[in-house]
N, C-alpha and C positions, 0 to 999 in steps of 0.2 A: 504494499499500499504506500503510494508516494506521499511525501510530506505536503501539507497544505501550503499554499502560497503565503509566505511570511513577508513579502515585500509590502511595506506600508509607508505611507507618507502622511504627515500631519500638517495641515495648513496652519500657518501662524497668523495671529490676528494682532493688529495694533491696539493697544489698550486705550489709546487716546481717541482714535476715530473709527475703530473697528474695521479698518481697511485690511486687505489681505495681499496687497501688492507692495513688494519691497525691492529696493535696489541695493546691490552689494557687489563686491569683487569676488567672484567665485575662486579666483587663484589664491587669495589671501583670507584665511579663516579669521584672522584678528582684525580685519578691516571693519569699519563702522557699517551698519545696516541702516538704510534710510527708508522710512515709510513714504511711499509715493503719494499718499493721500494728504497727509498733514505735515510732511517734512520732519517728523520727529526722528532723532538719531538714537539708535540702540547699539549696544554691544551684543555680541552673540549670546553671552551669558544672561543679559537682561532680557532678551527676547525669549530665550528658553525658560527663564524663571517666570515670566509673566504669562507664558502659555503652558505652564507646568500641569494644570488640571487636564487640558486636552491631551497632552503627551501621556500622562498617567492613564487616562481613559483608553487611548489607543494601545498602550502597553498591556492593560488588563484584558482587552479583547484578544490581543495576540496570545497571551498566556492561556486564556480559555480555549483558544483554537488548538494550541499545542497539547494541552491536557486531554481534550476531546479526541484528538488524533491518536495520542498514546493509549487512551482507554480503548478505542476501537481496534487498534493494532493488537493489543494484548488479548482482548476478547476474541478476536479472529484467530490468534495464534494458539490459544488454549481451548478453543471450541471442541466440544466432545470429551474433554477430560473430566472425569468424575472426581478428581482430587483438587483441582484448582478452579476457583471461581473469581471472576473479575467483576467488581461492582461498578 
């Protein structure tokens, strides 16, 4: 059974204007990130901290998918065994 697709992206939101369009230098991870809507400047750490709830929610969804996949895999592997049960 193949692994579920774990590629996820979380859209960041500006806490000032609720915009989701940002400008940054993709070559430099330490460069400032500017909101295209209100021109607010963020550091990478600030933007991640302010969107932490959305990131945690996406992480929880991914964890649930992995656990569900593992449960299904073990259930299929031990199907028919009278000694091992997977809940």
